[in-house]
Structures are given as C-alpha cells and as structure tokens.
C-alpha positions as CSV (number, residue, x, y, z in Angstrom):
1,X,1.4,-20.0,-24.6
2,X,3.8,-18.2,-21.8
3,X,7.4,-19.6,-21.2
4,X,8.4,-19.3,-17.6
5,X,10.6,-16.0,-18.2
6,X,7.6,-14.1,-19.8
7,X,5.3,-14.7,-16.4
8,X,7.7,-12.4,-14.3
9,X,7.7,-9.7,-17.2
10,X,3.9,-9.8,-17.8
11,X,2.9,-9.7,-14.1
12,X,5.2,-6.9,-13.6
13,X,3.9,-5.0,-16.1
14,X,0.3,-5.9,-15.4
15,X,0.6,-4.9,-11.9
16,X,2.4,-1.9,-12.5
17,X,-0.2,-0.5,-14.8
18,X,-3.2,-1.7,-12.8
19,X,-1.6,0.1,-9.6
20,X,-1.1,3.2,-11.7
21,X,-4.8,3.1,-13.2
22,X,-6.1,2.5,-9.8
23,X,-4.1,5.7,-8.3
24,X,-5.4,7.9,-11.0
25,X,-9.2,6.9,-10.4
26,X,-11.1,9.5,-8.1
27,X,-9.7,13.1,-6.9
28,X,-6.1,13.5,-6.6
29,X,-4.7,13.1,-2.9
30,X,-1.7,12.1,-1.3
31,X,0.9,9.9,-3.7
32,X,1.2,6.2,-3.2
33,X,4.0,6.2,-0.9
34,X,2.3,8.3,1.5
35,X,-1.1,6.7,1.2
36,X,1.0,3.6,1.7
37,X,2.9,4.8,4.7
38,X,-0.8,5.9,6.0
39,X,-2.4,2.7,5.5
40,X,0.6,0.7,7.5
41,X,-0.2,3.3,10.2
42,X,-3.7,2.8,10.2
43,X,-3.7,-1.0,10.7
44,X,-0.6,-1.3,13.0
45,X,-0.8,1.8,15.2
46,X,2.0,4.4,16.2
47,X,5.5,3.1,14.9
48,X,8.9,4.5,14.9
49,X,10.2,5.9,11.7
50,X,12.5,2.7,11.5
51,X,10.0,0.3,11.7
52,X,7.6,2.1,9.3
53,X,10.1,2.1,6.7
54,X,10.7,-1.7,7.0
55,X,7.2,-2.6,7.1
56,X,7.1,-0.5,3.7
57,X,10.4,-1.4,2.3
58,X,11.9,2.0,1.8
59,X,15.0,3.3,3.4
60,X,14.6,5.2,6.4
61,X,15.4,8.4,4.6
62,X,12.8,8.3,2.3
63,X,10.2,7.4,4.9
64,X,11.5,10.4,6.8
65,X,10.7,12.9,3.7
66,X,7.1,11.0,3.3
67,X,6.4,11.1,7.3
68,X,7.6,15.1,7.0
69,X,5.1,15.8,4.4
70,X,2.3,13.7,6.1
71,X,3.1,15.8,9.2
72,X,3.1,19.3,7.2
73,X,-0.4,18.4,5.6
74,X,-2.0,17.2,9.2
75,X,-2.4,13.4,8.1
76,X,0.3,12.3,11.0
77,X,1.4,13.6,14.0
78,X,5.1,13.1,15.5
79,X,4.8,11.9,19.2
80,X,7.6,11.0,21.7
81,X,8.3,7.0,22.0
82,X,7.2,6.3,26.0
83,X,9.6,3.7,25.7
84,X,12.6,5.8,24.4
85,X,12.4,9.6,24.6
86,X,15.0,10.0,22.3
87,X,13.2,8.2,19.6
88,X,9.4,9.6,18.2
89,X,6.5,7.5,16.9
90,X,4.5,8.5,14.1
91,X,0.8,8.3,14.3
92,X,-2.0,8.9,12.1
93,X,-4.7,11.6,12.8
94,X,-8.3,11.5,12.5
95,X,-8.1,13.6,9.1
96,X,-5.3,11.0,8.0
97,X,-7.5,8.2,8.7
98,X,-10.3,9.7,6.9
99,X,-8.2,10.2,4.0
100,X,-6.8,6.7,3.5
101,X,-10.1,5.5,4.0
102,X,-11.7,7.2,1.5
103,X,-8.7,6.8,-1.1
104,X,-8.8,3.3,-0.7
105,X,-12.7,3.2,-1.0
106,X,-12.2,5.1,-4.4
107,X,-9.6,2.9,-5.4
108,X,-11.4,-0.6,-4.4
109,X,-14.4,0.4,-6.1
110,X,-12.7,1.2,-9.1
111,X,-11.2,-2.2,-8.9
112,X,-14.6,-3.8,-8.5
113,X,-15.8,-2.0,-11.3
114,X,-12.7,-3.8,-13.4
115,X,-13.4,-7.0,-12.3
116,X,-17.0,-6.8,-12.9
117,X,-16.1,-6.1,-16.7
118,X,-14.2,-9.4,-16.6
119,X,-16.0,-12.7,-18.0
120,X,-17.1,-15.6,-15.4
121,X,-14.1,-17.5,-16.1
122,X,-11.5,-14.7,-16.1
123,X,-13.0,-13.5,-12.6
124,X,-12.5,-17.3,-11.4
125,X,-9.1,-17.4,-12.8
126,X,-8.2,-14.1,-10.5
127,X,-9.9,-15.8,-7.5
128,X,-7.7,-18.8,-8.0
129,X,-4.9,-16.9,-8.4
130,X,-5.0,-14.8,-5.4
131,X,-3.6,-17.3,-2.9
132,X,-0.2,-17.3,-5.4
133,X,-0.3,-13.5,-5.4
134,X,-0.3,-13.1,-1.9
135,X,2.3,-15.4,-1.3
136,X,4.4,-13.5,-3.5
137,X,4.3,-11.0,-0.9
138,X,4.9,-13.0,2.1
139,X,9.1,-13.4,1.9
140,X,8.7,-16.4,4.3
141,X,6.3,-18.4,2.4
142,X,6.8,-21.9,1.0
143,X,7.3,-21.8,-2.6
144,X,5.5,-24.4,-3.5
C-alpha cells in the first residue's frame, strides 16, 4: 500500500516517463517546449510573448528563445500587436498548425495503443483518475 508521500513521487516519475515515451513516438520534430507553445497558439490564437510564457508556465526569456526558433523554422510568425505597436504577437503559421496536429496525432495514437494494452480494470481506474489529474492542472481548483 502506498503512503501519502509515495503518491507524489510515483506520479511524478510515471508522468515524466510516459511523457518522454510519447515524445519519442513517431518522427523527430520540434521539442516538447516548442510543441507545447505551438499547441497553445493553436488553441488561443495570436499571443504576446509574455502571455504565451504565462500560459506555458515558463520565463519570458525561455519563451523568447522558443519563439525565435519557431520563427526561424517557419512555424510561427511575429506580427505587430494592433493594440500596442511597440509589442508583437506570436502567431502560428499554417505549417506550424499542420506540424502540431501531426505530432499530437502521433502521440495520441501511441497513448491509445498503450491504453488498449491495459486490463479493463486498469482502464477503468485510469478513467476514474482523470478528474483528479485534470484538477492538478487547475491552480484554482477546489482541493477536495
């Protein structure tokens, strides 16, 4: 039986290892940070660098490096912010959108394959755990 202190440790290791295995599935492409930023731009539309960094939970300097690489590779463009011409917005290109969808598709298929190998009981347990896992992502969620 797990103690309360074992749960965070096991969860941390399991999520990290699963994430790495899914990143390694399929063809090589942009790294995890770049894919995550691209997915955020895909779901939220053009964002200022600081807003994108905030949504990703990274420092603005880190996001600046990620976005610069994405601009160089043609996945993202920098456009002037119509509200504040001193600022700029990062916007996903059509190629960036295709790339993020392709990578997500490969990784979701790999996850589907792994889930399908689980017993019925473990699949049910995984499904039952999803609300708790999703609540861990919501900083303002009720801890109960």
